[in-house]
C-alpha positions in Angstrom: 131.2 92.7 219.1 132.1 94.5 222.2 134.8 92.3 223.6 137.8 93.8 224.9 141.2 93.8 223.1 144.2 94.6 224.3 146.4 93.7 221.3 145.6 93.8 217.6 147.6 92.0 215.0 147.3 93.3 211.5 148.3 90.7 208.6 148.2 91.9 205.3 148.5 89.4 202.4 148.5 89.4 198.6 148.5 86.0 196.8 150.6 84.2 199.4 147.9 81.5 200.6 150.9 79.2 201.6 152.5 81.4 204.0 149.3 82.8 205.1 148.1 79.4 206.2 151.3 78.9 208.4 150.9 82.5 209.9 147.4 82.0 210.8 148.0 78.5 212.2 150.8 79.8 214.3 148.6 82.6 215.6 145.5 80.7 216.5 147.5 78.5 218.8 149.0 81.5 220.9 148.3 82.2 224.0 147.9 85.6 225.9 148.8 85.7 229.6 145.5 85.6 231.5 143.6 88.8 231.2 144.8 90.0 228.1 142.8 89.3 224.9 143.8 89.7 221.4 142.6 90.1 217.6 144.0 88.8 214.4 143.2 91.2 211.5 143.6 89.8 208.2 143.7 92.5 205.2 143.5 90.8 201.5 145.0 93.3 198.9 143.2 92.0 196.2 144.7 88.4 196.3 143.7 86.2 193.3 145.3 82.7 194.3 143.0 81.6 197.3 144.4 83.9 200.0 141.1 85.3 200.6 139.0 82.0 200.7 141.6 80.6 203.2 141.5 84.3 205.2 137.7 84.2 205.1 137.6 80.5 206.4 139.8 81.3 209.3 137.7 84.5 210.4 134.4 82.2 210.1 136.4 79.6 212.1 137.6 81.8 214.8 134.9 84.9 214.7 135.7 86.0 218.3 139.5 86.2 217.3 140.0 86.8 213.6 138.5 89.4 211.5 138.9 89.6 207.4 139.2 93.0 205.9 139.5 93.7 202.3 139.5 96.9 199.9 136.3 98.1 198.0 135.9 96.1 194.9 138.4 93.5 196.3 141.1 96.2 194.9 144.8 95.8 195.0 145.8 98.9 197.2 149.3 98.1 198.2 151.0 97.5 201.7 150.3 100.9 203.2 147.1 101.4 202.1 146.3 97.8 203.4 148.1 98.1 206.9 146.4 101.5 207.1 143.0 99.8 206.7 143.7 97.2 209.4 145.1 99.7 211.7 142.0 102.1 211.4 139.6 98.8 212.1 142.0 97.5 215.3 140.6 97.7 218.4 143.5 96.9 220.7 
């Protein structure tokens, strides 16, 4: 995708499906000022509770706005590594 992105939001999650759903719902209704575009990057840190499926569903539902990332092998690598993965993939 070559869409211009002004703002990148990185959300890391690990076994927080309930809170993740509330956060994603809040973010998808946000509107940027005219002329600005944002992306939401959800980094799953090896969740086992349904957070992964939820994040993938949102990414499929808003493919031009939301991206789902995880570590190789769906490993749990910790907050810092997850945040760094999201930042490395950010376009904004």
